[in-house]
C-alpha positions as CSV (number, residue, x, y, z in Angstrom):
1,M,-12.7,4.3,-12.7
2,G,-14.6,4.8,-15.9
3,K,-14.1,7.5,-18.4
4,E,-11.3,9.3,-16.7
5,L,-9.2,6.1,-16.7
6,G,-10.0,5.7,-20.4
7,Q,-9.0,9.2,-21.2
8,R,-5.7,8.7,-19.4
9,I,-5.0,5.6,-21.4
10,L,-6.0,7.4,-24.6
11,R,-3.7,10.3,-23.9
12,A,-0.8,7.9,-23.2
13,I,-1.5,6.0,-26.4
14,K,-1.4,9.2,-28.4
15,K,1.7,10.5,-26.6
16,R,3.5,7.2,-27.3
17,G,2.4,7.3,-30.9
18,I,0.9,3.9,-31.2
19,S,-2.5,2.7,-32.1
20,Q,-5.1,0.9,-29.9
21,K,-4.5,-2.1,-32.0
22,E,-0.8,-2.1,-31.3
23,L,-1.4,-1.7,-27.5
24,A,-3.9,-4.5,-27.6
25,A,-1.4,-6.8,-29.4
26,T,1.4,-5.9,-26.9
27,I,-0.7,-6.8,-23.9
28,G,-2.5,-9.8,-25.4
29,V,-6.1,-8.5,-25.7
30,T,-8.3,-7.5,-28.6
31,E,-8.6,-4.0,-29.9
32,A,-12.3,-4.1,-28.8
33,V,-11.2,-4.6,-25.2
34,I,-8.9,-1.5,-25.3
35,S,-11.8,0.4,-26.9
36,R,-14.1,-0.6,-24.0
37,Y,-11.5,0.6,-21.5
38,I,-11.1,3.9,-23.3
39,S,-14.9,4.5,-23.5
40,G,-15.4,3.6,-19.9
41,E,-17.7,0.6,-20.7
42,R,-15.3,-1.7,-19.0
43,D,-12.8,-1.4,-16.2
44,P,-9.5,-3.3,-16.5
45,K,-8.5,-5.6,-13.7
46,P,-5.4,-4.6,-11.6
47,E,-3.0,-6.9,-13.5
48,M,-4.3,-5.4,-16.8
49,I,-3.7,-1.9,-15.5
50,A,-0.1,-2.9,-14.8
51,N,0.3,-4.4,-18.2
52,I,-1.1,-1.3,-19.9
53,A,1.2,1.0,-17.8
54,T,4.3,-1.1,-18.7
55,A,3.4,-1.1,-22.4
56,L,2.8,2.7,-22.4
57,H,5.8,3.5,-20.3
58,I,3.7,5.1,-17.6
59,T,2.8,4.2,-14.1
60,S,-0.3,2.5,-12.8
61,D,-0.8,5.4,-10.5
62,Y,-1.1,7.7,-13.5
63,I,-3.7,5.5,-15.1
64,L,-5.7,5.3,-11.9
65,G,-5.6,9.1,-11.4
66,I,-3.5,8.9,-8.2
67,E,-0.7,11.0,-9.8
68,N,-0.7,13.5,-12.6
69,D,1.8,14.0,-15.4
70,E,4.4,15.5,-13.0
71,F,6.8,12.8,-12.0
72,N,9.2,13.1,-9.1
73,H,12.5,11.3,-8.7
74,P,11.4,8.0,-7.2
75,R,8.6,7.6,-9.8
76,I,11.0,8.3,-12.7
77,C,13.5,5.7,-11.3
78,R,10.7,3.1,-11.1
79,L,9.6,3.9,-14.6
80,I,13.1,3.6,-16.0
81,A,13.8,0.4,-14.1
82,R,10.5,-1.1,-15.4
83,N,11.1,-0.2,-19.0
84,A,14.9,-0.2,-19.5
85,S,15.1,-3.7,-21.0
86,E,12.7,-2.6,-23.7
87,M,14.4,0.6,-24.6
88,S,16.3,0.9,-27.9
89,E,19.9,2.0,-27.9
90,Q,18.8,5.4,-29.3
91,E,16.3,5.8,-26.5
92,K,18.9,5.0,-23.9
93,K,21.3,7.5,-25.4
94,E,18.5,10.2,-25.4
95,L,17.8,9.4,-21.8
96,I,21.4,9.7,-20.8
97,N,21.7,12.9,-22.7
98,A,18.5,14.3,-21.0
99,L,19.9,13.3,-17.6
100,F,23.5,14.4,-17.9
101,G,23.6,16.7,-21.0
102,E,23.6,20.5,-20.9
103,E,20.4,22.4,-21.1
């Protein structure tokens, strides 16, 4: 896994607009652990990959390099289903607008 996995995590952290420390607190590890994942010094266990994916609103497949940033319909549905309970009312409204609003 190594550095590519770490870079994918880092890109997702930046895209989400949170810090490594915030991610660490969300998933119950130290900031040093996240830093080691990002640098490639340490590979996360499968359950940790799932926790990171959930916290960053991405898929485990993306972190693992199985898929790229392009999501297809089934992946989007899984992502929404996984994270809907954590979305704010504003995020839900934005999602509905993006899905059903005019372009």
